[in-house]
C-alpha positions, 0 to 999 in steps of 0.5 A: 511376475512370470509374464514380466520375466518372459517379456524381458527374455523376449526383448533381450533375445530380440536385442541380441539378434538385432545387434548381430544383424547390424554387425554382419551388415557392417562387416559386409559393407566394410572395404576389402583391402586390395590384393595389390597392397601386399608385396609378394616375394618371387625370388630371394635366391636363398641357397639355389638358383630356381631355374634362372639362366643366361639363355643359350642365344646370349652366348652366341651374340658378341654384344651379350657379355654375361659369363655365368650366374651363381648363388653368392653370400657376398652381398644380399638385400634380404636373406643371406644370398643373392644371384651373382652374374659375372660380366665382361663389359668391354666398353666402346660399344653397346653390350649387355648381361641378360638373365631370365627365368621361364615360368608362367606368372599371373600378376593381375593382383599386383601394381608393379614388378621390382628387383634390387641390383647391387654393383660393387663399390669399385665398379664404374658409373654408367651401367643401367638396368631394365626388366624384359618380359615375354608375354602371351601366346605369341611369346612377345618380347616386351622391354621396359621403356626406361633404364635405371642407373645403377650406383656402385656400392649401393643397392638400386631398386629397378621397378616397373608399373603393371597397372593397366595403361602403364607407359613403363613398357615399350610399344605395349598396351598393358591390360589385364590379359597382358599381366595375366600371361607373363611367360618369362621374366628377364633382367638386362644390365646394359653398358651403352658405349661405356663403361668397361667393367669386368666383375660381378653384379648382384640381383636380389629380392625380385618381387611384385607389389 
């Protein structure tokens, strides 16, 4: 009788050990979720402007018409506040408002960079926006290859791919080295000959995805 009990105990222990090994092996073979599937908020502009600026050189150029930036609670895509950029587009020529932050970014885990931009409903149609990155040890100025039309009275998402081989960046080959060494992130709002507009533009929810 004791021998039977001992045999049953041995068999039970072997069965438990085998089940544990199978579970561990299954877990090791399970697919790992890609980091790029999770969006990462970069800037929500809650209560302060974290080193964003209109660079000094913009004030020296007649075609750059951004006047100031500040935190505003008038409009927000997420949270309670956004970045307000005051613009003075004269029309009849190309002009732009440019804001940027100088900071090292490693975006190798991510597939895209996005931001939401709001124009007040009384603003004219015709303004457009794009990202500009400064990349690598040579601090290469890298413009988004296309412009995104902004719609008055609505939040518009501006997004550019960071996937290797992406064609979203002008005259640039996107590689892991490129997206691992971003040194400035900029957003430029443009008026190409028209329209004229004097007033605020709101930027919020800058993120990688």
